[in-house]
PAZAPA-4460 file (N, C-alpha, C; in steps of 0.05 Angstrom, whole numbers, plus 32768, in hexadecimal, padded with zeros to 4 digits):
% residues 326
    n_x    n_y    n_z   ca_x   ca_y   ca_z    c_x    c_y    c_z   seq   type   mol
   76AA   8551   78D5   76BA   854E   78BC   76D6   855A   78BE     1      M     A
   76D9   856E   78CF   76F4   857A   78D2   7706   8565   78DF     2      D     A
   76FB   8554   78F0   770C   853F   78FD   7717   852C   78E8     3      T     A
   7706   8525   78D5   7710   8513   78BF   7725   8520   78AE     4      I     A
   7721   8539   78A7   7735   8548   7897   774F   854A   78A7     5      S     A
   774D   8551   78C0   7766   8553   78D1   7774   8538   78D3     6      N     A
   7764   8523   78D5   7770   8508   78D6   7780   8501   78BD     7      Y     A
   7773   8506   78A6   7780   8500   788D   7799   8511   7889     8      V     A
   7798   852B   7891   77AF   853C   788F   77C6   8531   78A0     9      D     A
   77C0   8527   78B8   77D5   851D   78C9   77E0   8503   78BF    10      S     A
   77D0   84F3   78B2   77D9   84D9   78A7   77EF   84DD   7892    11      V     A
   77EB   84F1   7881   77FD   84F6   786B   7811   850C   7871    12      F     A
   7812   8516   788A   7823   852C   7890   7841   8525   788D    13      A     A
   7848   850C   7892   7864   8504   7891   786D   84FA   7875    14      Q     A
   785B   84F9   7863   7861   84F0   7848   7867   8507   7835    15      L     A
   7877   8502   7821   787E   8517   780E   7866   8520   77FE    16      P     A
   7866   853A   77F7   7850   8545   77E7   7855   8540   77C9    17      T     A
   7849   852A   77C0   784B   8522   77A4   782F   851E   7799    18      T     A
   782C   851F   777E   7812   851A   7773   7806   84FF   777C    19      P     A
   7816   84EA   777E   780D   84D0   7786   7802   84D1   77A2    20      E     A
   7811   84DD   77B4   7809   84DF   77D0   77F0   84EF   77D3    21      V     A
   77EE   8506   77C4   77D6   8516   77C4   77BD   8507   77BB    22      S     A
   77C1   84F6   77A6   77AB   84E6   779C   77A2   84D2   77B1    23      E     A
   77B6   84C6   77BF   77AF   84B2   77D4   77A1   84C0   77EC    24      Q     A
   77AA   84D8   77F2   779E   84E8   7807   7781   84EE   7801    25      K     A
   777C   84F7   77E8   7760   84FE   77E0   774F   84E5   77E0    26      N     A
   775B   84CE   77D8   774B   84B5   77D8   7743   84AD   77F4    27      A     A
   7755   84AF   7807   774E   84A9   7823   7739   84BB   782D    28      M     A
   773C   84D5   7828   7728   84E9   7832   770D   84E4   7826    29      L     A
   770C   84DD   780C   76F2   84D8   77FF   76E4   84C0   780A    30      S     A
   76F3   84AA   780F   76E8   8492   781A   76DE   8496   7836    31      K     A
   76ED   84A5   7846   76E5   84A9   7862   76CD   84BB   7863    32      M     A
   76CC   84D0   7852   76B4   84E2   7852   769B   84D3   7848    33      Q     A
   769F   84C1   7835   7688   84B2   782B   767E   849F   7841    34      A     A
   7690   8492   784F   7688   8480   7865   767B   8490   787B    35      K     A
   7685   84A8   7881   767A   84B9   7896   765D   84C1   788E    36      Y     A
   7659   84CA   7876   763E   84D2   786D   762B   84BA   786D    37      N     A
   7634   84A3   7866   7624   848B   7867   761A   8485   7883    38      Q     A
   762D   8486   7896   7626   847F   78B2   7614   8494   78BE    39      L     A
   7618   84AE   78B7   7606   84C3   78C1   75EA   84BF   78B6    40      K     A
   75E8   84B7   789D   75CE   84B2   7891   75BF   849A   789E    41      A     A
   75CF   8488   78A9   75C4   8471   78B7   75BC   8478   78D4    42      E     A
   75C1   8490   78DC   75BA   8499   78F7   75D0   8496   790C    43      G     A
   75E9   8491   7904   75FF   848F   7917   7606   84AB   7922    44      K     A
   7611   84AB   793A   761A   84C4   7946   7633   84CF   7938    45      S     A
   7639   84E8   793D   7650   84F5   7931   766A   84E6   7938    46      E     A
   766D   84E1   7952   7685   84D4   795C   7688   84B8   7950    47      H     A
   7672   84A9   7950   7673   848D   7946   7678   848D   7928    48      E     A
   766C   849F   7919   7671   84A0   78FC   768E   84A6   78F6    49      A     A
   769A   84B9   7904   76B6   84C0   78FF   76C8   84A8   7907    50      I     A
   76C3   849C   791E   76D3   8485   7927   76D3   846E   7913    51      S     A
   76BB   8467   7909   76B9   8451   78F7   76C6   8458   78DC    52      V     A
   76C3   8471   78D3   76CF   8479   78B9   76ED   8477   78BB    53      A     A
   76F9   8480   78D1   7716   847E   78D5   771F   8462   78D7    54      I     A
   7710   8451   78E6   7718   8435   78E9   7716   8426   78CF    55      A     A
   7703   842D   78BE   76FE   841F   78A5   7711   8427   788E    56      T     A
   7716   8441   788B   7726   844B   7875   773E   845C   787E    57      H     A
   7745   845B   7897   775A   846D   78A1   7776   8460   78A2    58      G     A
   7779   8448   7898   7793   843B   7898   77A4   8444   7881    59      N     A
   77BA   8450   7886   77CB   845B   7871   77D7   8445   7860    60      I     A
   77DA   842D   786C   77E6   8417   785C   77D3   840E   7845    61      D     A
   77BA   8415   7847   77A7   840E   7831   77AC   8420   7819    62      D     A
   77BA   8436   781D   77BE   844A   7807   77DC   844C   77FF    63      F     A
   77EE   8448   7811   780A   844A   780B   781A   8438   781D    64      T     A
   782F   842D   7813   7840   841C   7824   7859   842A   782C    65      G     A
   785A   8445   782A   7873   8454   7830   7878   8456   784D    66      S     A
   7864   8450   785D   7868   8452   787A   7861   8438   7887    67      Y     A
   7873   842C   7896   786D   8413   78A4   7873   8418   78C1    68      Q     A
   7860   8410   78D2   7864   8413   78EF   7879   8400   78F8    69      A     A
   7888   8409   790C   789D   83F8   7917   7891   83E1   7926    70      E     A
   789B   83CA   7922   7891   83B2   7930   7899   83B3   794D    71      S     A
   7888   83A7   795F   788F   83A7   797B   78A9   839A   7981    72      P     A
   78B0   8386   7972   78C9   8377   7977   78E1   8388   7971    73      A     A
   78DE   839D   7960   78F5   83AD   7958   78F9   83C4   796B    74      E     A
   78E8   83C8   797E   78EA   83DF   7990   7900   83DB   79A4    75      N     A
   790F   83F1   79AA   7922   83EF   79C0   7915   83EA   79DB    76      P     A
   7925   83E4   79EF   791B   83DC   7A09   790A   83F3   7A16    77      Q     A
   7911   840C   7A11   7903   8422   7A1D   78EB   842C   7A0D    78      N     A
   78E3   841C   79F9   78CB   8423   79E9   78B6   840D   79EC    79      E     A
   789D   8414   79E9   7888   8401   79EC   7873   8405   79D6    80      V     A
   786A   83EF   79CA   7856   83F1   79B5   783A   83EE   79C1    81      Y     A
   7828   83FF   79BA   780C   83FE   79C3   77F9   83F9   79AC    82      L     A
   77E7   83E7   79B0   77D2   83E2   799C   77BD   83F8   799E    83      T     A
   77AC   83FB   798A   7796   840F   798B   7785   840C   79A4    84      P     A
   777F   83F3   79AB   776F   83EE   79C3   777D   83F8   79DD    85      E     A
   7797   83F3   79DF   77A6   83FC   79F6   77A8   841A   79F7    86      Q     A
   77AA   8427   79DF   77AB   8444   79DE   7791   8450   79E8    87      V     A
   777A   8445   79DF   7760   844F   79E8   775D   844B   7A06    88      D     A
   7766   8434   7A10   7764   842F   7A2D   7775   8443   7A3D    89      E     A
   778D   8449   7A32   779F   845C   7A40   7793   8478   7A40    90      Y     A
   7788   8480   7A29   777C   849B   7A27   7765   849E   7A3A    91      I     A
   7754   8489   7A3C   773E   8489   7A4E   7747   848C   7A6B    92      D     A
   775C   847C   7A72   7768   847E   7A8D   7773   849A   7A92    93      H     A
   7781   84A5   7A7F   778D   84BF   7A83   7779   84D6   7A86    94      R     A
   7762   84D2   7A79   774D   84E6   7A7C   7743   84E6   7A99    95      H     A
   773E   84CE   7AA4   7736   84CC   7AC0   774D   84D4   7AD3    96      H     A
   7766   84CE   7ACB   777D   84D6   7ADB   777F   84F4   7ADC    97      F     A
   777B   8501   7AC6   777C   851F   7AC5   7767   852B   7AD7    98      A     A
   774F   851F   7AD6   7739   8529   7AE7   7741   8525   7B04    99      W     A
   774C   850E   7B0B   7752   8508   7B27   7768   851A   7B32   100      A     A
   777D   851E   7B22   7793   852F   7B2B   778A   854C   7B2E   101      M     A
   777B   8556   7B1A   7771   8571   7B1B   775E   8575   7B32   102      A     A
   774C   8562   7B37   7739   8563   7B4D   7748   8562   7B67   103      T     A
   775C   8550   7B69   776B   854E   7B82   7779   8568   7B8A   104      G     A
   7786   8575   7B77   7793   858F   7B7D   777E   85A4   7B83   105      V     A
   7767   85A3   7B75   7751   85B6   7B7A   7748   85B3   7B97   106      F     A
   7744   859A   7BA0   773A   8595   7BBB   774F   859E   7BD0   107      L     A
   7768   859A   7BCA   777D   85A2   7BDD   777F   85C0   7BE0   108      C     A
   7779   85CF   7BCA   7779   85EC   7BCC   7760   85F6   7BD9   109      I     A
   774A   85E8   7BD3   7730   85F1   7BDF   772D   85E9   7BFC   110      M     A
   773F   85D8   7C06   773E   85D0   7C23   7740   85E9   7C35   111      G     A
   7756   85F8   7C32   7758   8611   7C42   7741   8624   7C3D   112      P     A
   7738   8625   7C23   7722   8637   7C1D   7709   862F   7C2D   113      A     A
   7704   8615   7C2F   76ED   860C   7C3F   76F0   8613   7C5D   114      S     A
   7709   8613   7C66   770E   861B   7C82   7706   8638   7C86   115      L     A
   7710   864A   7C74   7709   8666   7C77   76EB   866B   7C74   116      F     A
   76DF   865C   7C61   76C2   865F   7C5E   76B3   8656   7C76   117      L     A
   76BB   8640   7C82   76AE   8636   7C9B   76B1   864A   7CB1   118      G     A
   76C8   8656   7CB4   76CD   8669   7CC9   76BC   8682   7CC5   119      Q     A
   76B9   868A   7CAB   76A9   86A2   7CA5   768C   869D   7CAB   120      Y     A
   7682   8685   7CA3   7666   867F   7CA8   7660   867B   7CC6   121      L     A
   7674   8672   7CD5   7671   866E   7CF2   7673   8688   7D01   122      A     A
   7679   869E   7CF3   767B   86B8   7D00   7697   86BD   7D0C   123      G     A
   76AB   86AE   7D02   76C6   86B2   7D0D   76D2   86CB   7D01   124      Y     A
   76DE   86DB   7D12   76ED   86F3   7D09   7707   86F4   7D18   125      R     A
   771C   86F4   7D09   7737   86F5   7D15   773C   8711   7D20   126      D     A
   773C   8714   7D3A   7741   872E   7D46   7728   873F   7D4A   127      G     A
   7711   8734   7D42   76F8   8743   7D45   76E3   8731   7D50   128      Q     A
   76D6   8739   7D65   76BF   872A   7D6F   76C6   8710   7D7E   129      G     A
   76E0   870B   7D82   76E8   86F3   7D90   76E5   86DA   7D80   130      G     A
   76EC   86C4   7D8C   76EB   86AA   7D7F   76D0   869C   7D84   131      R     A
   76CA   868A   7D73   76B3   8679   7D78   76BB   8663   7D8B   132      T     A
   76AA   8651   7D92   76B0   863C   7DA4   76C6   8629   7D99   133      S     A
   76D4   861B   7DAB   76E8   8609   7DA1   76DC   85F3   7D8F   134      D     A
   76C4   85EA   7D95   76B8   85D6   7D85   76B3   85E0   7D68   135      L     A
   76AB   85F9   7D66   76A6   8605   7D4B   76C0   8608   7D3C   136      M     A
   76D6   860F   7D4B   76F0   8611   7D3E   76F9   85F6   7D32   137      D     A
   76F3   85E1   7D41   76FB   85C6   7D38   76EA   85BE   7D20   138      I     A
   76D0   85C4   7D21   76BE   85BC   7D0B   76C6   85CA   7CF1   139      L     A
   76D0   85E2   7CF3   76D8   85F0   7CDA   76F0   85E3   7CCD   140      T     A
   76FF   85D2   7CDC   7716   85C4   7CD1   770D   85AB   7CC2   141      L     A
   76F5   85A1   7CC7   76ED   8588   7CBC   76ED   8588   7C9D   142      V     A
   76E1   859D   7C90   76E1   859E   7C73   76FE   859E   7C67   143      P     A
   7710   85AC   7C75   772B   85AD   7C6C   7737   8591   7C6A   144      L     A
   7734   8581   7C80   773F   8567   7C7F   7731   8554   7C6B   145      F     A
   7717   8558   7C68   7709   8548   7C54   7712   854E   7C38   146      I     A
   7715   8567   7C32   771E   856F   7C17   773A   8564   7C11   147      F     A
   774D   8568   7C24   7768   855F   7C20   7769   8541   7C1F   148      V     A
   775A   8533   7C30   775A   8516   7C2F   774F   850B   7C15   149      A     A
   773A   8517   7C0A   772F   850F   7BF1   7743   8514   7BDA   150      A     A
   7751   852A   7BDB   7765   8530   7BC6   777C   851C   7BC7   151      G     A
   7786   8516   7BDF   779C   8503   7BE1   7793   84E7   7BD8   152      V     A
   777A   84E0   7BDF   7770   84C6   7BD6   776F   84C3   7BB8   153      A     A
   7767   84D9   7BAA   7768   84D9   7B8D   7784   84D6   7B82   154      L     A
   7797   84E4   7B8E   77B3   84E2   7B85   77BD   84C5   7B87   155      F     A
   77B7   84B8   7B9E   77C1   849D   7BA2   77B3   8489   7B90   156      I     A
   7798   848B   7B8E   7789   8477   7B7F   7790   8478   7B61   157      L     A
   7790   8490   7B55   7796   8492   7B39   77B4   8491   7B33   158      Y     A
   77C4   8498   7B46   77E1   8495   7B43   77E8   8477   7B40   159      G     A
   77DB   8466   7B50   77E0   8449   7B4E   77D6   843E   7B33   160      M     A
   77C0   8448   7B2A   77B6   843F   7B0F   77C8   8448   7AF9   161      K     A
   77D4   845F   7AFC   77E7   8469   7AE8   77FF   8457   7AE5   162      E     A
   7809   844C   7AFC   7820   843A   7AFB   781B   8420   7AED   163      Q     A
   7802   8418   7AEB   77FB   83FE   7ADF   7801   83FE   7AC1   164      Q     A
   7803   8415   7AB4   7808   8416   7A97   7826   8413   7A91   165      F     A
   7837   8418   7AA4   7854   8414   7AA2   785F   8423   7A89   166      E     A
   7857   843C   7A85   7861   844B   7A6E   7874   8461   7A77   167      L     A
   787B   8461   7A91   788E   8476   7A9B   78A9   8472   7A8E   168      E     A
   78B4   8488   7A83   78CE   8489   7A76   78D0   8477   7A5E   169      E     A
   78BA   8471   7A51   78BA   8461   7A39   78AD   8471   7A22   170      K     A
   78B7   846C   7A0A   78AC   8479   79F3   7898   8466   79E6   171      R     A
   7882   8471   79DD   786C   8461   79D2   786F   845E   79B4   172      V     A
   786A   8446   79AA   786A   8441   798D   784D   8439   7985   173      Q     A
   7843   8444   796F   7828   843F   7966   7828   8438   7949   174      L     A
   7812   842A   7941   780F   8426   7924   7808   8440   7917   175      D     A
   780B   8441   78FC   7807   845A   78EE   77EB   8465   78F0   176      S     A
   77D7   8454   78F0   77BB   845D   78F1   77B5   8469   790C   177      T     A
   77BD   845C   7922   77B9   8466   793D   77C8   8480   7941   178      T     A
   77E1   8481   7937   77F0   849A   793A   77E3   84B1   792C   179      Y     A
   77D9   84AD   7914   77CC   84C3   7905   77B2   84CB   7913   180      S     A
   77A3   84B7   791D   778A   84BE   792B   7790   84CF   7944   181      R     A
   77A4   84C8   7953   77AA   84D7   796B   77B5   84F3   7964   182      L     A
   77C4   84F5   794F   77CE   850F   7947   77B7   8521   793F   183      K     A
   77A3   8517   7932   778B   8527   792B   777C   852F   7944   184      A     A
   7779   851C   7957   776B   8522   7970   777A   8537   7980   185      D     A
   7794   8535   7980   77A5   8549   798E   77A1   8565   7982   186      H     A
   77A1   8566   7968   779D   857F   795A   7783   858C   7961   187      K     A
   776E   857B   7963   7753   8585   796A   7752   858D   7988   188      A     A
   7763   8581   7998   7762   8586   79B5   7771   85A0   79BC   189      F     A
   7784   85A8   79AD   7795   85BF   79B4   7785   85D9   79B8   190      R     A
   7771   85DF   79A7   7762   85F8   79AC   7754   85F8   79C8   191      P     A
   774A   85E0   79D0   773D   85DF   79EB   7752   85E3   7A00   192      R     A
   776A   85D9   79FC   777F   85DD   7A10   7786   85FB   7A12   193      L     A
   7787   8608   79FB   778E   8625   79FB   7779   8635   7A0A   194      A     A
   775F   862E   7A06   774A   863C   7A14   774B   8637   7A32   195      V     A
   7750   861E   7A3A   7752   8617   7A56   7769   8626   7A64   196      A     A
   7780   8627   7A57   7797   8634   7A62   7791   8652   7A65   197      V     A
   7785   865E   7A50   777E   867A   7A51   776B   8681   7A68   198      A     A
   7757   8670   7A6C   7744   8674   7A82   7752   8670   7A9D   199      I     A
   7763   865C   7A9F   7772   8657   7AB8   7784   866E   7ABF   200      G     A
   7792   8679   7AAC   77A3   8690   7AB1   7793   86A8   7ABA   201      V     A
   777C   86AC   7AAC   776B   86C3   7AB3   7761   86C0   7AD0   202      A     A
   7759   86A8   7AD8   774F   86A3   7AF3   7765   86A8   7B08   203      L     A
   777E   869F   7B02   7794   86A4   7B15   779A   86C2   7B17   204      C     A
   7797   86D1   7B01   779C   86EE   7B03   7785   86FB   7B12   205      I     A
   776D   86F1   7B0E   7756   86FE   7B1B   7754   86F6   7B39   206      L     A
   7762   86E1   7B41   7761   86D8   7B5D   7767   86EE   7B71   207      A     A
   777E   86FB   7B6F   7783   8711   7B82   7770   8728   7B7F   208      P     A
   7766   872C   7B66   7752   8742   7B62   7739   873C   7B71   209      V     A
   7730   8723   7B70   7718   871B   7B7F   771B   871F   7B9D   210      S     A
   7733   8719   7BA7   7739   871D   7BC3   7738   873B   7BCB   211      M     A
   7744   874B   7BBA   7744   8768   7BBF   7727   8773   7BBE   212      L     A
   7717   876A   7BAB   76FC   8774   7BAA   76EB   876C   7BC2   213      L     A
   76F0   8754   7BCC   76E1   874B   7BE3   76EA   875B   7BFC   214      S     A
   7703   8763   7BFD   770C   8774   7C13   76FF   878F   7C11   215      V     A
   76FC   879A   7BF9   76F0   87B5   7BF6   76D3   87B4   7BFD   216      V     A
   76C4   87A0   7BF4   76A7   87A0   7BF8   769E   8792   7C12   217      F     A
   76AF   8780   7C1D   76A7   8771   7C35   76B7   8777   7C4E   218      L     A
   76CC   8787   7C4A   76DC   878E   7C62   76F7   8780   7C61   219      G     A
   770A   878C   7C6F   7725   8783   7C6E   7729   8768   7C7B   220      E     A
   7719   8762   7C90   771D   8749   7C9F   7709   8733   7C97   221      D     A
   76FC   8736   7C81   76E8   8721   7C7A   76F6   8708   7C71   222      N     A
   76EC   86F1   7C79   76F9   86D7   7C72   76F4   86CF   7C55   223      G     A
   76E1   86DB   7C48   76DA   86D3   7C2C   76F0   86DB   7C18   224      L     A
   7700   86EE   7C1E   7715   86F7   7C0B   7728   86E1   7C04   225      S     A
   772F   86D1   7C18   7741   86BA   7C13   7732   86A4   7C05   226      L     A
   7718   86A1   7C0A   7708   868D   7BFC   7707   8693   7BDF   227      V     A
   7703   86AC   7BD8   7702   86B4   7BBB   771E   86AF   7BAF   228      F     A
   7733   86B7   7BBC   774E   86B4   7BB2   7754   8697   7BAB   229      L     A
   7750   8686   7BBF   7757   866A   7BBB   7744   865C   7BA7   230      L     A
   772B   8664   7BA6   7718   8658   7B93   7720   865E   7B76   231      S     A
   7727   8677   7B70   7730   867E   7B55   7749   866E   7B4E   232      F     A
   775C   866D   7B60   7775   865E   7B5B   776F   8641   7B57   233      I     A
   775E   8635   7B67   7757   8619   7B65   774B   8611   7B4A   234      A     A
   7739   8622   7B40   772D   861C   7B26   7741   861F   7B10   235      I     A
   7752   8634   7B11   7767   8638   7AFD   777A   8621   7AFC   236      G     A
   7783   8618   7B14   7796   8601   7B15   7789   85E8   7B0B   237      V     A
   776F   85E4   7B11   7760   85CC   7B07   7762   85CC   7AE9   238      F     A
   775D   85E2   7ADC   775D   85E3   7ABE   7779   85DD   7AB4   239      L     A
   778E   85E8   7AC1   77A9   85E3   7AB8   77AF   85C5   7AB9   240      F     A
   77A9   85B8   7ACF   77B0   859C   7AD3   779F   858A   7AC1   241      I     A
   7785   858F   7AC1   7773   857D   7AB2   7779   857C   7A94   242      F     A
   777C   8594   7A88   7782   8595   7A6C   77A0   858F   7A66   243      Y     A
   77B1   8597   7A79   77CE   8592   7A75   77D4   8574   7A74   244      G     A
   77C8   8565   7A86   77CD   8548   7A86   77C3   853B   7A6C   245      I     A
   77AC   8544   7A62   77A1   8538   7A49   77B4   853F   7A32   246      Q     A
   77BE   8557   7A31   77D1   855F   7A1C   77EA   854E   7A1F   247      D     A
   77F3   854A   7A37   780B   853A   7A3C   7806   851D   7A33   248      E     A
   77EE   8513   7A35   77E8   84F8   7A2C   77EC   84F5   7A0E   249      T     A
   77E2   8509   79FF   77E6   8508   79E2   7804   8509   79DB   250      Y     A
   7812   851B   79E8   782F   851E   79E2   783E   8504   79E9   251      E     A
   7836   84F7   79FF   7842   84DD   7A07   783E   84C8   79F2   252      K     A
   7825   84C5   79E8   781F   84B1   79D5   782B   84B7   79B9   253      L     A
   782D   84D0   79B3   7838   84D8   7999   7857   84DC   7999   254      L     A
   7862   84DB   79B2   787F   84E0   79B5   7888   84FB   79AA   255      S     A
   7879   850F   79B1   787F   852A   79A8   7882   853D   79C0   256      I     A
   7889   8556   79BC   788B   8569   79D1   789F   8560   79E7   257      G     A
   7896   8560   7A00   78A7   8559   7A16   78AE   853B   7A16   258      E     A
   78A1   852B   7A05   78A7   850E   7A04   78B6   8506   79EB   259      F     A
   78C0   851A   79DD   78D1   8513   79C6   78EA   8505   79CF   260      A     A
   78F6   84F6   79BE   790D   84E5   79C6   7924   84F5   79D1   261      K     A
   792A   850C   79C5   7940   851C   79CE   793C   852A   79E9   262      D     A
   7923   852A   79F3   791D   8537   7A0C   7918   8524   7A23   263      K     A
   791B   850A   7A1E   7914   84F6   7A32   7927   84F9   7A4B   264      A     A
   7941   84FB   7A46   7953   84FC   7A5D   7950   8516   7A6D   265      E     A
   794B   852C   7A5F   7947   8546   7A6D   792D   8544   7A7E   266      K     A
   7918   8539   7A73   78FF   8536   7A82   7902   8525   7A9A   267      N     A
   7913   8511   7A99   7917   84FF   7AB0   7922   850E   7AC8   268      K     A
   7936   851F   7AC3   7942   852F   7AD9   792E   8544   7AE3   269      V     A
   7921   8552   7AD1   790E   8566   7AD9   78F7   855A   7AE8   270      V     A
   78EE   8542   7AE0   78D9   8534   7AEE   78E0   852C   7B0A   271      G     A
   78F9   8524   7B0E   7903   851D   7B29   7902   8535   7B3B   272      I     A
   790C   854C   7B31   790C   8564   7B41   78EF   856D   7B47   273      V     A
   78DD   856B   7B34   78C1   8572   7B38   78B5   8561   7B4E   274      A     A
   78BC   8547   7B4D   78B1   8534   7B61   78BA   853A   7B7D   275      G     A
   78CF   854B   7B80   78D9   8552   7B9B   78CE   856D   7BA4   276      V     A
   78D1   8581   7B92   78CB   859D   7B9B   78AE   85A2   7B9F   277      V     A
   789C   8597   7B8E   7880   859E   7B91   7873   8591   7BA9   278      F     A
   7879   8577   7BAF   786F   856C   7BC9   787B   857B   7BE1   279      P     A
   7894   8584   7BDE   78A0   8593   7BF4   7892   85AE   7BF8   280      L     A
   788A   85BB   7BE2   787B   85D4   7BE4   7860   85CF   7BF1   281      A     A
   7853   85B9   7BEA   7839   85B3   7BF7   783C   85AE   7C15   282      A     A
   7852   85A1   7C1C   7857   859B   7C39   785C   85B6   7C48   283      A     A
   786B   85C8   7C3C   7871   85E2   7C48   7857   85F1   7C4C   284      I     A
   7846   85F0   7C37   782C   85FF   7C39   781B   85F4   7C4F   285      Y     A
   7819   85DA   7C52   7809   85CE   7C67   7814   85D4   7C83   286      L     A
   782E   85D2   7C86   783B   85D8   7C9F   7836   85F5   7CA7   287      I     A
   783A   8607   7C94   7836   8624   7C99   7819   8629   7CA1   288      A     A
   7806   861B   7C94   77EA   861F   7C9A   77E2   8614   7CB5   289      G     A
   77E9   85FB   7CBB   77E0   85EE   7CD3   77F0   85F8   7CEC   290      F     A
   780A   85FC   7CE9   781A   8604   7D00   7819   8622   7D05   291      V     A
   781C   8632   7CF0   781D   864F   7CF3   7804   865D   7CEA   292      Y     A
   77F0   864E   7CE1   77D6   8659   7CD8   77DB   866E   7CC3   293      Y     A
   77EC   8667   7CB0   77F3   867B   7C9B   77E7   8673   7C80   294      A     A
   77CE   8669   7C80   77C1   8661   7C67   77BF   8679   7C54   295      W     A
   77BB   8690   7C5F   77B6   86A8   7C4F   77CF   86B0   7C3E   296      A     A
   77E7   86AA   7C48   77FF   86B3   7C3B   7810   869C   7C31   297      S     A
   780D   8684   7C3C   781F   866E   7C35   781B   8664   7C19   298      A     A
   7804   8669   7C0D   77FE   8660   7BF2   7812   866B   7BDD   299      W     A
   7820   8681   7BE5   7833   868D   7BD2   784A   867A   7BCC   300      I     A
   784E   8665   7BDC   7863   8652   7BD7   7860   8644   7BBC   301      I     A
   7847   8640   7BB4   7842   8631   7B9B   784B   8641   7B82   302      F     A
   7843   865B   7B7E   784D   8669   7B67   786B   866D   7B68   303      P     A
   7877   8671   7B80   7894   8674   7B82   78A2   865B   7B79   304      I     A
   7899   8644   7B83   78A5   862B   7B7B   78A1   8626   7B5D   305      V     A
   7889   862C   7B53   7884   8628   7B37   7897   8639   7B25   306      G     A
   789B   8652   7B2D   78AD   8664   7B1E   78CA   8659   7B1F   307      I     A
   78D3   8652   7B37   78EF   8648   7B3A   78F3   862E   7B2C   308      L     A
   78DF   861D   7B2C   78E1   8603   7B1E   78E2   8608   7B00   309      F     A
   78D1   861B   7AF6   78D2   8622   7ADA   78ED   862C   7AD1   310      G     A
   78FA   863D   7AE2   7915   8647   7ADC   7929   8630   7ADB   311      I     A
   7927   861E   7AEF   7939   8607   7AF0   7936   85F6   7AD7   312      F     A
   791D   85F0   7ACF   7919   85DE   7AB8   7924   85EB   7A9E   313      A     A
   7920   8606   7A9C   792A   8614   7A84   7948   8614   7A83   314      T     A
   7955   861A   7A9A   7972   861B   7A9B   797E   85FF   7A96   315      V     A
   7972   85EB   7AA3   797D   85D0   7AA0   797A   85C6   7A83   316      Y     A
   7963   85CB   7A77   795F   85C2   7A5B   7972   85D1   7A48   317      N     A
   7976   85EB   7A4D   798A   85FA   7A3D   79A6   85EF   7A41   318      G     A
   79AD   85E9   7A59   79C8   85DD   7A5E   79CC   85C3   7A50   319      Y     A
   79B7   85B1   7A51   79B9   8598   7A43   79BB   859B   7A25   320      M     A
   79AD   85AF   7A1A   79AE   85B4   79FD   79CA   85BD   79F5   321      D     A
   79D6   85CF   7A05   79F1   85D8   79FF   7A06   85C2   7A02   322      L     A
   7A01   85B1   7A16   7A14   859B   7A1A   7A14   8588   7A02   323      K     A
   79FD   8583   79F6   79FB   8571   79DF   7A09   857D   79C6   324      K     A
   7A09   8598   79C4   7A15   85A4   79AD   7A33   85A4   79AE   325      K     A
   7A3F   85A1   79C6   7A5C   85A1   79C8   7A68   8587   79BF   326      K     A
***
């Protein structure tokens, strides 16, 4: 029932607070709640009852004509109109896209962790007890390549699917009912995003702690310390990406946040820079790992690049804001 109330609040959020509007708002809420209770009594599921109630009585045009959605023909060239069916299809794709991107990054981080774990299980000790056979050294590399290959495959597969929607650098236009429904869904999603980010941050902070504890209890040269470190980081990054992409999807469809009209040009430049520096950081990490066997220390490139990129984005956005004011 909270979803219905949030939906109705979002529908009338842009309208003036007048007795007439309040009466129309209460009328919509009453009809939707009555429809919801009817469907629940008929044995419908919670999700189905809410969806049907919104579809049946959630059109603002049935209560007021003060808001009219912009027609597709009136949209500028850089804007695109999506029907409710297209919106649902895009959201479903982005959910799978978020899973694929988060899983791909997770696998790429866990690749080196699998290498260290394999070496530990095989009895490898750097500087202690000698090396295992050459064959065993090679076999411990197999999981690394499998993890990285699977991650790259996910990037390519779902990246190509993403391009099929052709929404890059375009602002989305929606009808009033779909816009209000998405706004209510986004409001309900934000608490889950906050919890995911909090857990992700906690895991990234605990990552070096887990490494230190493994050193204390298992010895200074144990290979599991790096496994713990990378595993904590991998799970934290997975949460950031998975929930971040879904939040980005709502902002894209609603044209808010980073996808607001006044931020489009700034995001274009920042996106180009991100498309260069992060793959470059990944390349440096892999080169340092394979050529210099610096898996244990080369991972520091990612937080360094992340911090520097954040500084760049902040400075550039501030510069563009000042430029517009002049």
